[in-house]
Backbone and ligand atoms as CSV (ligand in chain L), in Angstrom:
chain,resi,resn,atom,element,x,y,z
A,1,MET,N,N,104.055,117.977,90.777
A,1,MET,CA,C,103.193,119.104,90.638
A,1,MET,C,C,103.392,120.038,91.827
A,2,LYS,N,N,103.356,121.341,91.556
A,2,LYS,CA,C,103.593,122.331,92.656
A,2,LYS,C,C,102.379,123.241,92.823
A,3,TYR,N,N,101.716,123.526,91.702
A,3,TYR,CA,C,100.593,124.477,91.744
A,3,TYR,C,C,99.311,123.788,91.298
A,4,CYS,N,N,98.204,124.262,91.845
A,4,CYS,CA,C,96.869,123.686,91.522
A,4,CYS,C,C,96.560,123.901,90.057
A,5,GLY,N,N,96.025,122.876,89.364
A,5,GLY,CA,C,95.653,122.983,88.012
A,5,GLY,C,C,94.388,123.764,87.786
A,6,GLU,N,N,93.601,123.962,88.877
A,6,GLU,CA,C,92.308,124.718,88.808
A,6,GLU,C,C,92.532,126.173,89.067
A,7,CYS,N,N,93.274,126.529,90.144
A,7,CYS,CA,C,93.313,127.903,90.599
A,7,CYS,C,C,94.737,128.443,90.708
A,8,GLY,N,N,95.724,127.628,90.546
A,8,GLY,CA,C,97.131,128.080,90.609
A,8,GLY,C,C,97.657,128.173,92.065
A,9,GLY,N,N,96.835,127.772,92.988
A,9,GLY,CA,C,97.221,127.753,94.401
A,9,GLY,C,C,98.351,126.795,94.710
A,10,MET,N,N,99.027,126.946,95.821
A,10,MET,CA,C,100.113,126.016,96.240
A,10,MET,C,C,99.497,124.677,96.597
A,11,LEU,N,N,100.186,123.616,96.222
A,11,LEU,CA,C,99.792,122.243,96.563
A,11,LEU,C,C,100.588,121.780,97.783
A,12,THR,N,N,99.928,121.093,98.643
A,12,THR,CA,C,100.637,120.325,99.682
A,12,THR,C,C,100.261,118.891,99.622
A,13,ARG,N,N,101.224,118.046,100.001
A,13,ARG,CA,C,101.030,116.614,100.043
A,13,ARG,C,C,100.420,116.200,101.379
A,14,GLN,N,N,99.259,115.549,101.194
A,14,GLN,CA,C,98.559,115.097,102.380
A,14,GLN,C,C,98.021,113.678,102.225
A,15,ARG,N,N,97.943,112.955,103.338
A,15,ARG,CA,C,97.516,111.608,103.333
A,15,ARG,C,C,95.941,111.672,103.301
A,16,VAL,N,N,95.343,111.034,102.270
A,16,VAL,CA,C,93.924,110.921,102.119
A,16,VAL,C,C,93.581,109.452,101.975
A,17,ALA,N,N,92.786,108.896,102.884
A,17,ALA,CA,C,92.519,107.418,102.930
A,17,ALA,C,C,93.915,106.816,103.003
A,18,ASP,N,N,94.309,105.988,102.049
A,18,ASP,CA,C,95.615,105.303,102.213
A,18,ASP,C,C,96.647,105.794,101.147
A,19,ARG,N,N,96.346,106.944,100.587
A,19,ARG,CA,C,97.379,107.452,99.575
A,19,ARG,C,C,97.700,108.952,99.867
A,20,ASP,N,N,98.972,109.297,99.449
A,20,ASP,CA,C,99.418,110.681,99.546
A,20,ASP,C,C,98.825,111.384,98.256
A,21,ARG,N,N,98.201,112.546,98.541
A,21,ARG,CA,C,97.527,113.297,97.435
A,21,ARG,C,C,98.076,114.750,97.497
A,22,ASP,N,N,97.966,115.424,96.287
A,22,ASP,CA,C,98.384,116.805,96.278
A,22,ASP,C,C,97.093,117.672,96.419
A,23,ILE,N,N,97.047,118.341,97.500
A,23,ILE,CA,C,95.735,119.166,97.798
A,23,ILE,C,C,96.051,120.607,97.729
A,24,CYS,N,N,95.169,121.352,97.076
A,24,CYS,CA,C,95.336,122.779,96.909
A,24,CYS,C,C,95.081,123.493,98.261
A,25,GLU,N,N,96.025,124.403,98.648
A,25,GLU,CA,C,95.813,125.175,99.881
A,25,GLU,C,C,94.759,126.203,99.732
A,26,SER,N,N,94.476,126.619,98.446
A,26,SER,CA,C,93.487,127.690,98.228
A,26,SER,C,C,92.057,127.129,97.988
A,27,CYS,N,N,91.900,126.240,97.051
A,27,CYS,CA,C,90.526,125.848,96.745
A,27,CYS,C,C,90.178,124.419,97.309
A,28,GLY,N,N,91.240,123.739,97.813
A,28,GLY,CA,C,90.953,122.489,98.505
A,28,GLY,C,C,90.794,121.260,97.663
A,29,ILE,N,N,90.835,121.436,96.358
A,29,ILE,CA,C,90.598,120.242,95.528
A,29,ILE,C,C,91.861,119.388,95.499
A,30,ILE,N,N,91.661,118.061,95.267
A,30,ILE,CA,C,92.735,117.128,95.068
A,30,ILE,C,C,93.185,117.230,93.611
A,31,ASN,N,N,94.499,117.453,93.407
A,31,ASN,CA,C,95.105,117.374,92.049
A,31,ASN,C,C,95.632,115.967,91.883
A,32,TYR,N,N,94.994,115.155,91.132
A,32,TYR,CA,C,95.324,113.773,90.970
A,32,TYR,C,C,96.499,113.578,90.052
A,33,ARG,N,N,97.359,112.634,90.432
A,33,ARG,CA,C,98.413,112.163,89.492
A,33,ARG,C,C,98.046,110.861,88.942
A,34,ASN,N,N,98.142,110.687,87.675
A,34,ASN,CA,C,97.766,109.440,87.022
A,34,ASN,C,C,98.868,109.053,86.040
A,35,PRO,N,N,98.920,107.688,85.761
A,35,PRO,CA,C,99.995,107.241,84.916
A,35,PRO,C,C,99.841,107.843,83.530
A,36,ARG,N,N,100.992,107.984,82.787
A,36,ARG,CA,C,100.954,108.439,81.378
A,36,ARG,C,C,101.014,107.202,80.425
A,37,VAL,N,N,100.525,107.396,79.304
A,37,VAL,CA,C,100.494,106.382,78.296
A,37,VAL,C,C,101.571,106.648,77.227
A,38,ILE,N,N,102.376,105.597,76.982
A,38,ILE,CA,C,103.419,105.597,75.960
A,38,ILE,C,C,102.950,104.656,74.857
A,39,VAL,N,N,103.169,105.064,73.626
A,39,VAL,CA,C,102.797,104.191,72.508
A,39,VAL,C,C,104.093,103.901,71.717
A,40,GLY,N,N,104.173,102.713,71.217
A,40,GLY,CA,C,105.356,102.252,70.466
A,40,GLY,C,C,104.932,101.444,69.275
A,41,ALA,N,N,105.817,101.366,68.284
A,41,ALA,CA,C,105.515,100.625,67.062
A,41,ALA,C,C,106.705,99.689,66.775
A,42,ILE,N,N,106.427,98.489,66.483
A,42,ILE,CA,C,107.366,97.509,65.982
A,42,ILE,C,C,107.267,97.328,64.533
A,43,LEU,N,N,108.124,97.939,63.714
A,43,LEU,CA,C,108.002,97.872,62.257
A,43,LEU,C,C,108.856,96.708,61.794
A,44,CYS,N,N,108.228,95.754,61.142
A,44,CYS,CA,C,109.007,94.556,60.691
A,44,CYS,C,C,109.122,94.590,59.166
A,45,TRP,N,N,110.301,94.270,58.790
A,45,TRP,CA,C,110.624,94.091,57.327
A,45,TRP,C,C,111.301,92.763,57.206
A,46,GLY,N,N,110.628,91.785,56.620
A,46,GLY,CA,C,111.172,90.441,56.633
A,46,GLY,C,C,111.309,89.953,58.115
A,47,ASN,N,N,112.501,89.497,58.454
A,47,ASN,CA,C,112.703,89.013,59.824
A,47,ASN,C,C,113.437,90.111,60.618
A,48,LYS,N,N,113.378,91.330,60.153
A,48,LYS,CA,C,114.070,92.431,60.879
A,48,LYS,C,C,113.079,93.442,61.493
A,49,VAL,N,N,113.549,94.141,62.498
A,49,VAL,CA,C,112.757,95.137,63.220
A,49,VAL,C,C,113.481,96.474,63.173
A,50,LEU,N,N,112.715,97.527,63.015
A,50,LEU,CA,C,113.262,98.875,62.954
A,50,LEU,C,C,113.585,99.347,64.359
A,51,MET,N,N,114.841,99.692,64.592
A,51,MET,CA,C,115.335,100.143,65.857
A,51,MET,C,C,115.904,101.593,65.733
A,52,CYS,N,N,115.699,102.343,66.795
A,52,CYS,CA,C,116.220,103.750,66.866
A,52,CYS,C,C,117.192,103.903,68.002
A,53,ARG,N,N,118.291,104.631,67.702
A,53,ARG,CA,C,119.239,104.914,68.776
A,53,ARG,C,C,118.832,106.206,69.358
A,54,ARG,N,N,118.527,106.293,70.619
A,54,ARG,CA,C,117.960,107.485,71.255
A,54,ARG,C,C,118.915,108.607,71.402
A,55,SER,N,N,118.487,109.846,71.073
A,55,SER,CA,C,119.342,111.033,71.253
A,55,SER,C,C,118.957,111.815,72.533
A,56,GLN,N,N,118.062,111.196,73.282
A,56,GLN,CA,C,117.600,111.941,74.482
A,56,GLN,C,C,117.584,111.060,75.714
A,57,HIS,N,N,117.627,111.676,76.863
A,57,HIS,CA,C,117.449,110.953,78.142
A,57,HIS,C,C,115.944,110.654,78.244
A,58,PRO,N,N,115.515,109.565,78.947
A,58,PRO,CA,C,116.444,108.529,79.504
A,58,PRO,C,C,116.925,107.580,78.449
A,59,ALA,N,N,117.945,106.833,78.798
A,59,ALA,CA,C,118.544,105.798,77.958
A,59,ALA,C,C,119.183,106.403,76.692
A,60,LEU,N,N,119.795,107.598,76.816
A,60,LEU,CA,C,120.479,108.208,75.659
A,60,LEU,C,C,121.540,107.239,75.103
A,61,GLY,N,N,121.541,107.135,73.819
A,61,GLY,CA,C,122.587,106.348,73.124
A,61,GLY,C,C,122.222,104.894,73.051
A,62,SER,N,N,121.142,104.472,73.637
A,62,SER,CA,C,120.740,103.015,73.499
A,62,SER,C,C,119.596,102.895,72.494
A,63,TRP,N,N,119.311,101.715,72.172
A,63,TRP,CA,C,118.383,101.359,71.080
A,63,TRP,C,C,117.008,101.019,71.596
A,64,SER,N,N,115.980,101.496,70.879
A,64,SER,CA,C,114.603,101.091,71.247
A,64,SER,C,C,113.739,101.180,69.961
A,65,ILE,N,N,112.506,100.675,70.102
A,65,ILE,CA,C,111.526,100.826,69.003
A,65,ILE,C,C,111.089,102.341,69.022
A,66,PRO,N,N,110.606,102.844,67.916
A,66,PRO,CA,C,110.051,104.198,67.972
A,66,PRO,C,C,108.829,104.276,68.883
A,67,GLY,N,N,108.747,105.367,69.648
A,67,GLY,CA,C,107.615,105.450,70.551
A,67,GLY,C,C,107.749,106.793,71.358
A,68,GLY,N,N,106.637,107.070,72.042
A,68,GLY,CA,C,106.677,108.239,72.883
A,68,GLY,C,C,105.267,108.482,73.515
A,69,PHE,N,N,105.041,109.592,74.171
A,69,PHE,CA,C,103.842,109.871,74.837
A,69,PHE,C,C,102.656,110.058,73.958
A,70,LEU,N,N,101.564,109.396,74.272
A,70,LEU,CA,C,100.261,109.658,73.607
A,70,LEU,C,C,99.868,111.100,73.811
A,71,GLU,N,N,99.336,111.739,72.815
A,71,GLU,CA,C,98.780,113.099,72.905
A,71,GLU,C,C,97.282,113.030,73.075
A,72,CYS,N,N,96.712,114.001,73.704
A,72,CYS,CA,C,95.233,114.128,73.865
A,72,CYS,C,C,94.585,114.185,72.465
A,73,GLY,N,N,93.473,113.468,72.284
A,73,GLY,CA,C,92.756,113.476,71.070
A,73,GLY,C,C,93.175,112.406,70.084
A,74,GLU,N,N,94.306,111.742,70.379
A,74,GLU,CA,C,94.800,110.686,69.469
A,74,GLU,C,C,94.296,109.360,69.911
A,75,THR,N,N,94.063,108.445,68.925
A,75,THR,CA,C,93.926,107.047,69.319
A,75,THR,C,C,95.351,106.511,69.569
A,76,LEU,N,N,95.388,105.318,70.205
A,76,LEU,CA,C,96.695,104.656,70.468
A,76,LEU,C,C,97.418,104.495,69.176
A,77,GLN,N,N,96.727,104.002,68.124
A,77,GLN,CA,C,97.375,103.741,66.844
A,77,GLN,C,C,97.860,104.985,66.168
A,78,GLN,N,N,97.014,106.085,66.228
A,78,GLN,CA,C,97.474,107.354,65.663
A,78,GLN,C,C,98.728,107.844,66.329
A,79,GLY,N,N,98.743,107.706,67.667
A,79,GLY,CA,C,99.973,108.160,68.384
A,79,GLY,C,C,101.207,107.344,67.978
A,80,ALA,N,N,101.053,106.023,67.864
A,80,ALA,CA,C,102.166,105.192,67.461
A,80,ALA,C,C,102.641,105.518,66.082
A,81,ALA,N,N,101.712,105.830,65.184
A,81,ALA,CA,C,102.083,106.107,63.813
A,81,ALA,C,C,102.772,107.496,63.773
A,82,ARG,N,N,102.272,108.453,64.579
A,82,ARG,CA,C,102.909,109.819,64.583
A,82,ARG,C,C,104.335,109.712,65.143
A,83,GLU,N,N,104.476,108.974,66.225
A,83,GLU,CA,C,105.790,108.884,66.844
A,83,GLU,C,C,106.800,108.220,65.896
A,84,THR,N,N,106.293,107.172,65.179
A,84,THR,CA,C,107.088,106.473,64.179
A,84,THR,C,C,107.585,107.474,63.070
A,85,PHE,N,N,106.633,108.239,62.570
A,85,PHE,CA,C,106.994,109.209,61.506
A,85,PHE,C,C,108.000,110.235,62.049
A,86,GLU,N,N,107.738,110.756,63.216
A,86,GLU,CA,C,108.625,111.794,63.836
A,86,GLU,C,C,110.065,111.274,63.952
A,87,GLU,N,N,110.184,110.034,64.373
A,87,GLU,CA,C,111.513,109.456,64.740
A,87,GLU,C,C,112.240,108.840,63.544
A,88,THR,N,N,111.392,108.309,62.577
A,88,THR,CA,C,112.091,107.517,61.525
A,88,THR,C,C,111.765,107.920,60.090
A,89,GLY,N,N,110.762,108.917,59.970
A,89,GLY,CA,C,110.331,109.284,58.619
A,89,GLY,C,C,109.485,108.294,57.891
A,90,VAL,N,N,109.150,107.197,58.528
A,90,VAL,CA,C,108.345,106.135,57.867
A,90,VAL,C,C,106.871,106.384,58.147
A,91,VAL,N,N,106.034,106.511,57.006
A,91,VAL,CA,C,104.640,106.678,57.195
A,91,VAL,C,C,103.932,105.322,57.263
A,92,ILE,N,N,103.178,105.154,58.357
A,92,ILE,CA,C,102.374,103.896,58.451
A,92,ILE,C,C,100.923,104.359,58.736
A,93,LYS,N,N,100.046,103.631,58.094
A,93,LYS,CA,C,98.593,103.894,58.434
A,93,LYS,C,C,98.247,103.372,59.809
A,94,PRO,N,N,97.637,104.208,60.609
A,94,PRO,CA,C,97.247,103.697,61.977
A,94,PRO,C,C,96.457,102.456,61.960
A,95,ASP,N,N,95.548,102.287,60.930
A,95,ASP,CA,C,94.704,101.116,60.861
A,95,ASP,C,C,95.534,99.818,60.540
A,96,ALA,N,N,96.754,99.998,60.096
A,96,ALA,CA,C,97.588,98.808,59.761
A,96,ALA,C,C,98.234,98.219,61.001
A,97,LEU,N,N,98.204,99.009,62.090
A,97,LEU,CA,C,98.919,98.540,63.315
A,97,LEU,C,C,98.094,97.526,64.046
A,98,GLN,N,N,98.766,96.431,64.410
A,98,GLN,CA,C,98.116,95.392,65.192
A,98,GLN,C,C,98.654,95.426,66.642
A,99,LEU,N,N,97.669,95.289,67.546
A,99,LEU,CA,C,98.079,95.272,68.946
A,99,LEU,C,C,99.061,94.194,69.275
A,100,TYR,N,N,100.195,94.539,69.944
A,100,TYR,CA,C,101.146,93.520,70.346
A,100,TYR,C,C,101.251,93.401,71.827
A,101,ALA,N,N,101.489,94.474,72.529
A,101,ALA,CA,C,101.641,94.315,73.985
A,101,ALA,C,C,101.123,95.554,74.749
A,102,VAL,N,N,100.630,95.254,75.942
A,102,VAL,CA,C,100.299,96.234,76.959
A,102,VAL,C,C,101.180,96.016,78.125
A,103,MET,N,N,101.870,97.029,78.561
A,103,MET,CA,C,102.949,96.877,79.548
A,103,MET,C,C,102.683,97.771,80.772
A,104,ASN,N,N,102.697,97.133,81.920
A,104,ASN,CA,C,102.703,97.905,83.195
A,104,ASN,C,C,104.100,98.309,83.526
A,105,ILE,N,N,104.278,99.620,83.720
A,105,ILE,CA,C,105.623,100.093,84.176
A,105,ILE,C,C,105.345,100.936,85.438
A,106,THR,N,N,104.894,100.252,86.493
A,106,THR,CA,C,104.459,100.954,87.685
A,106,THR,C,C,105.553,101.793,88.336
A,107,ALA,N,N,106.794,101.346,88.220
A,107,ALA,CA,C,107.910,101.999,88.915
A,107,ALA,C,C,108.045,103.470,88.455
A,108,ILE,N,N,107.645,103.770,87.175
A,108,ILE,CA,C,107.733,105.121,86.679
A,108,ILE,C,C,106.354,105.665,86.283
A,109,ASP,N,N,105.268,104.994,86.804
A,109,ASP,CA,C,103.952,105.470,86.509
A,109,ASP,C,C,103.583,105.608,85.070
A,110,GLN,N,N,103.900,104.593,84.267
A,110,GLN,CA,C,103.562,104.587,82.872
A,110,GLN,C,C,102.899,103.353,82.430
A,111,VAL,N,N,102.128,103.392,81.400
A,111,VAL,CA,C,101.618,102.271,80.679
A,111,VAL,C,C,102.050,102.337,79.290
A,112,MET,N,N,102.604,101.277,78.754
A,112,MET,CA,C,103.069,101.350,77.404
A,112,MET,C,C,102.210,100.348,76.537
A,113,VAL,N,N,101.703,100.820,75.422
A,113,VAL,CA,C,100.985,99.980,74.507
A,113,VAL,C,C,101.783,99.970,73.224
A,114,SER,N,N,102.146,98.767,72.812
A,114,SER,CA,C,102.913,98.650,71.569
A,114,SER,C,C,102.156,97.862,70.458
A,115,PHE,N,N,102.460,98.272,69.242
A,115,PHE,CA,C,101.803,97.707,68.050
A,115,PHE,C,C,102.862,97.163,67.140
A,116,ARG,N,N,102.431,96.261,66.232
A,116,ARG,CA,C,103.392,95.766,65.244
A,116,ARG,C,C,102.720,95.926,63.821
A,117,VAL,N,N,103.647,95.976,62.841
A,117,VAL,CA,C,103.202,96.023,61.476
A,117,VAL,C,C,104.252,95.398,60.564
A,118,GLN,N,N,103.784,94.606,59.628
A,118,GLN,CA,C,104.748,94.021,58.628
A,118,GLN,C,C,104.769,94.898,57.360
A,119,LEU,N,N,105.904,95.364,57.010
A,119,LEU,CA,C,106.018,96.220,55.800
A,119,LEU,C,C,106.365,95.363,54.566
A,120,ALA,N,N,105.736,95.725,53.503
A,120,ALA,CA,C,105.911,94.895,52.283
A,120,ALA,C,C,107.332,95.246,51.653
A,121,GLU,N,N,107.755,96.518,51.740
A,121,GLU,CA,C,108.977,96.970,51.127
A,121,GLU,C,C,109.835,97.688,52.227
A,122,LYS,N,N,111.133,97.701,51.992
A,122,LYS,CA,C,111.984,98.464,52.866
A,122,LYS,C,C,111.773,99.931,52.660
A,123,PRO,N,N,111.321,100.707,53.708
A,123,PRO,CA,C,111.066,102.119,53.534
A,123,PRO,C,C,112.349,102.973,53.588
A,124,GLU,N,N,112.196,104.175,53.049
A,124,GLU,CA,C,113.252,105.221,53.251
A,124,GLU,C,C,113.290,105.566,54.695
A,125,LEU,N,N,114.419,105.715,55.290
A,125,LEU,CA,C,114.540,106.083,56.710
A,125,LEU,C,C,115.152,107.520,56.797
A,126,ARG,N,N,114.627,108.247,57.757
A,126,ARG,CA,C,115.175,109.594,58.061
A,126,ARG,C,C,115.174,109.791,59.522
A,127,CYS,N,N,116.296,110.008,60.077
A,127,CYS,CA,C,116.455,110.233,61.566
A,127,CYS,C,C,115.743,111.496,62.010
A,128,GLY,N,N,114.818,111.382,62.941
A,128,GLY,CA,C,114.145,112.589,63.484
A,128,GLY,C,C,115.012,113.162,64.581
A,129,PRO,N,N,114.620,114.260,65.210
A,129,PRO,CA,C,115.451,114.910,66.231
A,129,PRO,C,C,115.670,114.068,67.532
A,130,GLU,N,N,114.841,113.045,67.782
A,130,GLU,CA,C,114.957,112.256,68.976
A,130,GLU,C,C,115.843,110.993,68.748
A,131,CYS,N,N,116.453,110.968,67.532
A,131,CYS,CA,C,117.085,109.756,67.064
A,131,CYS,C,C,118.454,110.000,66.540
A,132,LEU,N,N,119.470,109.258,66.956
A,132,LEU,CA,C,120.837,109.392,66.483
A,132,LEU,C,C,121.170,108.520,65.276
A,133,ASP,N,N,120.437,107.348,65.244
A,133,ASP,CA,C,120.720,106.405,64.178
A,133,ASP,C,C,119.508,105.499,64.090
A,134,LEU,N,N,119.423,104.821,62.939
A,134,LEU,CA,C,118.224,103.976,62.684
A,134,LEU,C,C,118.635,102.759,61.907
A,135,GLY,N,N,117.957,101.695,62.068
A,135,GLY,CA,C,118.234,100.568,61.173
A,135,GLY,C,C,117.313,99.416,61.426
A,136,PHE,N,N,117.096,98.594,60.379
A,136,PHE,CA,C,116.362,97.288,60.564
A,136,PHE,C,C,117.428,96.258,61.053
A,137,MET,N,N,117.019,95.576,62.059
A,137,MET,CA,C,117.900,94.598,62.675
A,137,MET,C,C,117.283,93.263,62.828
A,138,SER,N,N,118.030,92.193,62.556
A,138,SER,CA,C,117.597,90.827,62.808
A,138,SER,C,C,117.847,90.508,64.288
A,139,GLU,N,N,117.390,89.424,64.769
A,139,GLU,CA,C,117.625,89.084,66.194
A,139,GLU,C,C,119.131,88.995,66.496
A,140,GLU,N,N,119.919,88.512,65.552
A,140,GLU,CA,C,121.315,88.341,65.696
A,140,GLU,C,C,121.966,89.734,65.711
A,141,GLU,N,N,121.424,90.676,64.989
A,141,GLU,CA,C,122.033,92.016,64.899
A,141,GLU,C,C,121.645,92.937,66.049
A,142,MET,N,N,120.686,92.487,66.880
A,142,MET,CA,C,120.260,93.381,68.018
A,142,MET,C,C,121.435,93.658,68.931
A,143,PRO,N,N,121.608,94.937,69.289
A,143,PRO,CA,C,122.709,95.301,70.257
A,143,PRO,C,C,122.293,94.995,71.671
A,144,THR,N,N,122.309,93.713,72.063
A,144,THR,CA,C,121.718,93.282,73.337
A,144,THR,C,C,122.243,94.030,74.550
A,145,SER,N,N,123.533,94.454,74.450
A,145,SER,CA,C,124.142,95.165,75.650
A,145,SER,C,C,123.692,96.631,75.663
A,146,SER,N,N,123.174,97.150,74.560
A,146,SER,CA,C,122.780,98.588,74.549
A,146,SER,C,C,121.324,98.764,74.117
A,147,LEU,N,N,120.480,97.867,74.525
A,147,LEU,CA,C,119.067,98.039,74.318
A,147,LEU,C,C,118.539,98.892,75.494
A,148,ALA,N,N,117.642,99.851,75.119
A,148,ALA,CA,C,117.080,100.696,76.165
A,148,ALA,C,C,116.193,99.840,77.075
A,149,TRP,N,N,116.400,99.831,78.361
A,149,TRP,CA,C,115.673,99.087,79.324
A,149,TRP,C,C,115.819,97.645,79.122
A,150,GLY,N,N,116.881,97.195,78.401
A,150,GLY,CA,C,117.096,95.827,78.140
A,150,GLY,C,C,117.147,94.927,79.384
A,151,GLU,N,N,117.730,95.497,80.428
A,151,GLU,CA,C,117.918,94.702,81.659
A,151,GLU,C,C,116.589,94.403,82.422
A,152,VAL,N,N,115.538,95.140,82.075
A,152,VAL,CA,C,114.240,94.872,82.754
A,152,VAL,C,C,113.234,94.290,81.838
A,153,MET,N,N,113.684,93.955,80.603
A,153,MET,CA,C,112.698,93.517,79.566
A,153,MET,C,C,112.607,92.012,79.550
A,154,GLY,N,N,113.344,91.286,80.425
A,154,GLY,CA,C,113.286,89.802,80.411
A,154,GLY,C,C,113.567,89.267,79.036
A,155,ASP,N,N,112.826,88.262,78.682
A,155,ASP,CA,C,113.018,87.679,77.294
A,155,ASP,C,C,112.110,88.288,76.305
A,156,GLY,N,N,111.594,89.480,76.530
A,156,GLY,CA,C,110.643,90.141,75.652
A,156,GLY,C,C,111.127,90.148,74.169
A,157,PRO,N,N,112.369,90.644,73.914
A,157,PRO,CA,C,112.837,90.690,72.518
A,157,PRO,C,C,112.889,89.359,71.878
A,158,GLN,N,N,113.398,88.335,72.634
A,158,GLN,CA,C,113.450,86.973,72.042
A,158,GLN,C,C,112.063,86.406,71.675
A,159,ARG,N,N,111.121,86.668,72.576
A,159,ARG,CA,C,109.740,86.214,72.330
A,159,ARG,C,C,109.141,86.854,71.031
A,160,PHE,N,N,109.476,88.224,70.895
A,160,PHE,CA,C,108.966,88.804,69.688
A,160,PHE,C,C,109.568,88.149,68.439
A,161,PHE,N,N,110.814,87.976,68.420
A,161,PHE,CA,C,111.497,87.416,67.193
A,161,PHE,C,C,110.984,85.964,66.961
A,162,ALA,N,N,110.754,85.197,67.974
A,162,ALA,CA,C,110.245,83.846,67.841
A,162,ALA,C,C,108.890,83.934,67.140
A,163,GLU,N,N,108.068,84.875,67.608
A,163,GLU,CA,C,106.750,84.984,66.969
A,163,GLU,C,C,106.815,85.465,65.541
A,164,LEU,N,N,107.774,86.370,65.278
A,164,LEU,CA,C,107.987,86.938,63.929
A,164,LEU,C,C,108.407,85.820,62.955
A,165,ARG,N,N,109.232,84.904,63.457
A,165,ARG,CA,C,109.722,83.802,62.616
A,165,ARG,C,C,108.570,82.849,62.307
A,166,SER,N,N,107.755,82.610,63.338
A,166,SER,CA,C,106.625,81.579,63.179
A,166,SER,C,C,105.469,82.194,62.408
A,167,GLY,N,N,105.357,83.548,62.427
A,167,GLY,CA,C,104.195,84.203,61.832
A,167,GLY,C,C,102.981,84.093,62.655
A,168,HIS,N,N,103.043,83.508,63.807
A,168,HIS,CA,C,101.854,83.468,64.728
A,168,HIS,C,C,102.135,84.361,65.965
A,169,PHE,N,N,101.273,85.384,66.038
A,169,PHE,CA,C,101.519,86.326,67.091
A,169,PHE,C,C,100.506,86.193,68.240
A,170,SER,N,N,100.923,86.614,69.388
A,170,SER,CA,C,100.015,86.702,70.581
A,170,SER,C,C,99.938,88.164,70.996
A,171,ILE,N,N,98.941,88.422,71.804
A,171,ILE,CA,C,98.899,89.697,72.470
A,171,ILE,C,C,99.428,89.509,73.878
A,172,HIS,N,N,100.316,90.322,74.344
A,172,HIS,CA,C,101.084,90.185,75.548
A,172,HIS,C,C,100.653,91.158,76.583
A,173,LEU,N,N,100.497,90.731,77.822
A,173,LEU,CA,C,100.317,91.618,78.977
A,173,LEU,C,C,101.563,91.458,79.786
A,174,MET,N,N,102.327,92.553,79.879
A,174,MET,CA,C,103.648,92.496,80.532
A,174,MET,C,C,103.662,93.373,81.722
A,175,SER,N,N,104.532,93.038,82.634
A,175,SER,CA,C,104.880,93.937,83.724
A,175,SER,C,C,106.399,94.070,83.754
A,176,ILE,N,N,106.830,95.296,83.555
A,176,ILE,CA,C,108.317,95.479,83.513
A,176,ILE,C,C,108.870,95.346,84.857
A,177,GLY,N,N,110.004,94.648,84.946
A,177,GLY,CA,C,110.664,94.320,86.254
A,177,GLY,C,C,111.540,95.337,86.747
A,178,MET,N,N,111.003,96.508,87.092
A,178,MET,CA,C,111.879,97.533,87.713
A,178,MET,C,C,111.903,97.334,89.287
A,179,GLU,N,N,112.815,97.916,89.894
A,179,GLU,CA,C,112.939,97.940,91.360
A,179,GLU,C,C,112.851,96.524,91.948
A,180,GLY,N,N,113.550,95.633,91.318
A,180,GLY,CA,C,113.641,94.278,91.861
A,180,GLY,C,C,112.521,93.285,91.536
A,181,GLU,N,N,111.424,93.866,90.963
A,181,GLU,CA,C,110.331,93.002,90.592
A,181,GLU,C,C,110.740,92.248,89.306
A,182,PRO,N,N,110.340,90.936,89.220
A,182,PRO,CA,C,110.742,90.225,87.983
A,182,PRO,C,C,109.817,90.668,86.800
A,183,PHE,N,N,110.354,90.519,85.609
A,183,PHE,CA,C,109.597,90.715,84.389
A,183,PHE,C,C,108.514,89.629,84.291
A,184,HIS,N,N,107.348,90.046,83.958
A,184,HIS,CA,C,106.237,89.085,83.856
A,184,HIS,C,C,105.527,89.261,82.577
A,185,ASN,N,N,105.177,88.148,81.953
A,185,ASN,CA,C,104.561,88.219,80.618
A,185,ASN,C,C,103.463,87.140,80.557
A,186,SER,N,N,102.220,87.548,80.262
A,186,SER,CA,C,101.172,86.611,79.934
A,186,SER,C,C,100.837,86.780,78.465
A,187,ALA,N,N,100.798,85.679,77.745
A,187,ALA,CA,C,100.568,85.763,76.263
A,187,ALA,C,C,99.196,85.179,75.954
A,188,TYR,N,N,98.436,85.957,75.146
A,188,TYR,CA,C,97.108,85.487,74.713
A,188,TYR,C,C,97.202,85.109,73.296
A,189,ASP,N,N,97.182,83.870,72.985
A,189,ASP,CA,C,97.350,83.341,71.639
A,189,ASP,C,C,96.226,83.808,70.755
A,190,LEU,N,N,96.542,84.285,69.509
A,190,LEU,CA,C,95.479,84.774,68.600
A,190,LEU,C,C,95.020,83.701,67.638
A,191,ARG,N,N,95.610,82.480,67.707
A,191,ARG,CA,C,95.152,81.444,66.793
A,191,ARG,C,C,93.856,80.843,67.223
L,1,ZN,ZN,ZN,93.237,125.219,93.744
């Protein structure tokens, strides 16, 4: 941030208590920076998961689940359903989404919340503008060397497929292992 959100004045970085803050030179208020929320959806059809090949940075050309930034006024599920439609053309009801994981990504000041849904039939797919290619993939078909953020996701994908095979899901609290921190996952069993 460069300019004050309240008055448009110039911001300067100053130490307040134990954190650096953006303080307006004109009105003096602190312009807080807070993490952004990303929502994602894991669409399952049988033992396969819908993956999108990204047409945008970061991770251009690599594969991820549909997802993106939550908009103001949306519930988490509405955001995940909207992003899924924009990227894949698949319509899902927000209420059909089950919570799967909450992820700390402190290295880039983001929190990701992902949901899962089991589809009864294979849907029509249509690549949105943020997507180069789309497809349902089994665990064996996953492009492990070109998964977006695959190197910091630990055994996250394997855990998901193991739960998908068993039909017993947990809710996961994850911390993405960026900047040398290890991937961490606590699972809360729903049974
Ligand atoms: Zn100001």
